[in-house]
N, C-alpha and C positions, 0 to 999 in steps of 0.2 A: 517380508525375512521367504524370501521361496524356498522350496522343497524338492533337491534333486529327485528327479525317477528315473527310473534306470528299467530295460526290459532282459532278458535272461534267453543267449541265445547258444544253445548247450550245455555248457557246464559256467560262461561269464557271464557276466551281467555289463550292458553298454548304457550310456549316460544316454538319456532317449529325450528330455525336456526337464521341466519344472512345474512345480505346481504351488501355489498361491494357496495361503489362511485367509479364508472366507470369513469377512464380518461383516455381517447384514444389515448391525444398526450404523453401523459408518460407512458403508460404500451399498444403502438401498438405490436401488431404479426407479424413476416414474415410469407409468405405464406410457406406454407408447416414445420411450426415446429409445437409443442404440446405442452401443456400445464398439469398439474396433479395437480387439486382444491384437498384439503383434509378437513374437518370439520369434528372432531372426535364426536362432542354431540351438541346438540341443544345449543346457544349461544356462544360454545366456536368461535375462532379466526379461517380462513379460511388460511391453509395453500399451497401455489402456488409455484409450480416449472416448470420452462423448462426441458424439456424430449424430449431424442430420442424415436421410439418405441422399441427400445430395452431394454430400462432400465426404461421404462415407469410400467409395472409389477411389477418388481421389487422393485419400489419408491413407489409402490401404497402398495403393502403388509410390506415394512419397515414403513410406516405413520401410521398404523395398528399398528404394533407391537409397536411401537416406544410408543403411548400411553396406550396401556396395557403394556410393562415397566414401564413408570411413576406412571402409579395407584399403580403396582403393589409395586416400590420402595417407594413410599408415604406412604404403610401401613407399609413397613417393616422397613421405618425409624424413624415415633415415639417409643416418649418413652413408657415405662408401669412400674409399679409397680412390684417389684417382690413378690409376693402372698405368697410364703415359707418363711415366719421370723421363727426366733427362739422360739417368742412369738405369736401361731395363733392369726388369725385377728377374730372377731366375727361375725356372719353374717351382722349385719346393719353394720360393717365396711368395709366388704368386697361389700356391694351392692353401699355404700360410693364409696368408691375408685372407681370401677367400671365406676361409674356414670360420676366424677369426669376425669378418663380417657378419656371417653368421649364426655364432654365438651370441654377440651380440646385440644383433636385431632379436632376435630369439627374447631374450632378457629386457627389450627394451628400451638400454642401455644408451644407444642412438637417439634418443628422442631425449634432448637438452630439458633435465629438472628446474634449471635453475633460470632461466627465462618465464617471461609471462606472455602465456601466447594463446588462443583458441583450439580447440581440440576440435580434430577432425568431427564430433558431434554436433557441437557447439556450430562449426562451420554448416553444414549439413543440414541441421536444425534451421539456422537465419535462412537460406535457400527454400525451403519448403515453408515456413512462415509468410519471405515475402510472398510467393506465390497463393498463398490462402488467403492472404490479406487482401491481393489484387483480385481472385476470387470471388471473395465477398465484398466487396465494394463495388464490383462489375454486376453484381447479384443483384445486389439491391437494387442497381436503376432498370433492372431487365437486359442486361446486355449479353448475361450469360448463358444466356438458353439458344 
């Protein structure tokens, strides 16, 4: 469960980030271990990974890349009206269609929920996992240096 954190600017409060409740009984770390914590945007969930010093830089870069890939995939996955029709649209019709597309995309309604599909996060994570596996396999043979 995360707690939203706000900062005050003038008379208004703006979302700054989030905080997590810390449970020392279930989330204790051993001495000498490292953890990467990543929060892509204010208000987003923070992802935590136990890392080694050898993999920390890659995983940090991969988290930034994953968020960018998710955003790009969400943008490309949205449906849009084909504006090239046999009968041309009037300027008013084009304006209404574009407004409809913006409104429907804002609600996520153009991403079908009745089909089973991988989410952009699943796809991006699969790419990161594949690179991580190759890195771990080559590092084990001394080729990753």
